[in-house]
C-alpha positions, 0 to 999 in steps of 0.5 A: 502634664495633668492626669488624663491629658494625651500627647503624641508620640513619634508614631503619631499615635495619642498615648494617654498619660496614664498608660505611659512609664516613667523612668529616670535617666542615666545622666548623672549631671542633668537627670530627666524623667523620661516618659515612655510607652512600650514602643519606646520614650515620647517625652522628658522634662525637668527632673523636679517636674519628673518628681512631680509626675511620678508623685502623681502616678503613685498616687493615682496607683495608690488610689486605684488599687484601694478604690472601692465604692458601694451605693445602697440604691433605694430610690431607684426600684419601688420593689427592692434594694440596689446594691451596687459595688464598683472596684478594682478587680482582685482575685476572690472579690465576687465571693466576698460579696455575695458572702456578706450578702448572703450571711445577711439572708438576703434574697437576691431576685436579679443580679448583674455581675461584671469582673473581667478585665481590671473592673469588678462591677456588680448589681445586686436586687434584694430584699429582706425575708419578708419581701420588702426593701432594706430600710434598717440602717443597722444592715444598711451601715454593716453592707457599706462596712463590709463591702467597703475599701477597709472590708468589715472589722466587725464580729458578725452581722447585726443579729446573727452569728456568723461563720468563725469569726462570730466566737472568740474562745472556741477550738472548731471540730470538723467531721465528716462521715456517712450519714444515719439515724441517730448520728447527731444525737451519739455526738453531742452526747460525746461532747456533753461527756467531755464537758464541753459547751457547744457555742455553734454548730452547722449541719449539712448532709446529702447523699449518704454523707454528713459534714460537721463544723462544731465549735466548742469550748470548756465548760467551766473555763469558756476557755478552748481546750487545750489539754492534749490528752482530752482533746485526743481522747475526745477525737478516738471517741467522735470517730468511733461513733463515725465508724460505728455505720460502717463507713464505706468511704471513711470517717474523718475528724479535725480539729481547727483554729482557722478562720475559714467562713463556716458555710465555705468550710462545709462546702470544701469538705464535702467537696473534697469527700466527692459527695457529689459521686454515687454510693452504691447506687443509693439516691438521695430523696433530694436528687429527685426530678423535684428538687435537681438542678438543670444545669448545662455547660456550653462553650462561647467561641467569640469570647473564649468562655465556658457557659453555665446555665442552672435552673433550680427551685430558688432559695436564699444563699444560692448564689453563695453556693453556686460561686463558692464551689466554682471558686474552690474549683478555681474557676473565675466567674467573669460575667454573670446574670442571675434571675428569679421568678420568686420559685424559680431561679436562673443563673448564667455564668461565664467562667474560666478556668484561672490559667485562662482555659476554657471546660473543652472536654466532656468530662470536666464538663460533666464534673463541673455539672456533678459539683455544682447540684451538690452544693445546691443540694446540700442545702435543700431540706424536707419535712419539718423544721424545729426552731428551738430556743432555750437557756443555754447548758451543757448536754442541751443538744444531746437532750434535743437530738435524743429525743428526736432520735426516740421519735424516729426522726432524722436530722437532713440539716442543722444551725446551731447558735449561741446568743448570750445565755440563749441557745438559738437551734434549728433542726431540718428533720424528716423520716429516715425511711423517705416518708411524709412525716406523721403529724401525730409526732410532730404533736408528739414532739411538740407536747415532750420539747414545748415543756422545757423551751420554746419551740416553733415547728414548721412545714418546709416547702417542697418543690411541685413542678421541675424547672424544665416544666415551669416554661423556663427559656434560656435568655439571651446573654450580651455583654454589650447590655449587660454594661448598658444595664451596669451605667443606667443602674449606677447612674453614670456613664464612666469610671474612675481611671486605674493606673 
């Protein structure tokens, strides 16, 4: 009997051979293989033939369990590249795929996602930062390998250090506390005084809270710091710095050698810190109507899902931030549709809790809305972006952040990377009082810092309308239409069999 054939069982119904189970009969003299469905034995065959059937089942199962197909399509659309992923479904696979595209900073203009049941199928419409198709061979190869059956074993994406996986000998320091002007300068000063070299760092702020993940090694040996006395002293000094602003919610420091993706770890730190809750009436300027996303949670009774609709200002990594937060809140995204007009993005996600339950109470829905709002706003920055390139050295970050503090600028976000002997740093700065940054301050800063390092200053775009005022309307999501889009975009009308 060949794979995919069917036969009639005693109950008169055709049963695919791929859905049958194989049993070895108890007859020790003439053993036979019995093929059965849940309703009982349906067919038996000789032992030798049965062994072949079992072997075929085993190969089919192994093939199905590891099946993953990735296609980079540059022919179907003239305005974008299609990234198509077909795979056996498994927990966390959507986050894995979105994380790869996020690490490459690829804008996603549309996406069709379905992962309910056995199969996982995604189609992403992506471009590069200039809005062009993805044609760089290194980038295409990286996507294919990272999303392929074996996963990615490379250290990082091309041209960029990604997460903790990019750095060899280091220790990660996780910090969370109350944000205040000059805090980052004090943190980097402590590390410089302890003769630590900062290999990379990510800093996020939201409302009154700040979270950092900083990768360090020893200045002389470039190896991880192992002296327990030194590390204990450093931890105590950092904790004192974080407490210096009359921290009401508590400050925490932690040394880590884990391998969690850095952006996901920052989301986890701030989610656990409950940064989404209001702090004594303090309102972050990012929570204003110009930036605040519009999020609703409804119930899809006929399909048994909770439906999350999100309308907000579009940006790269937006889908990652949403999927990451839902995943860490123990939700599964079974279906989703994503679209963007270039300014505003719309996401419609059909979710359930890992235990299969939906969001039924108003309290549950409000909690999801608050957590997703926070996840989206953590990466929003106003003011100016300062892109700094300089020869790496111990104390560089301490010096740069000290100058920013002296000019009265507050750092709302920072991305620090070391490539060879070059330090590539981006600081997002704003006026602590919420007023626009004075251009005279920026020019004076450019003259001072620009004498010893390369500095590029760019004004960060700000929203001019809320998504609600821009004429967005809720889209009608259809499972049938979604599947039709998948099949037409993937150029196929069938799916591989799964055992």
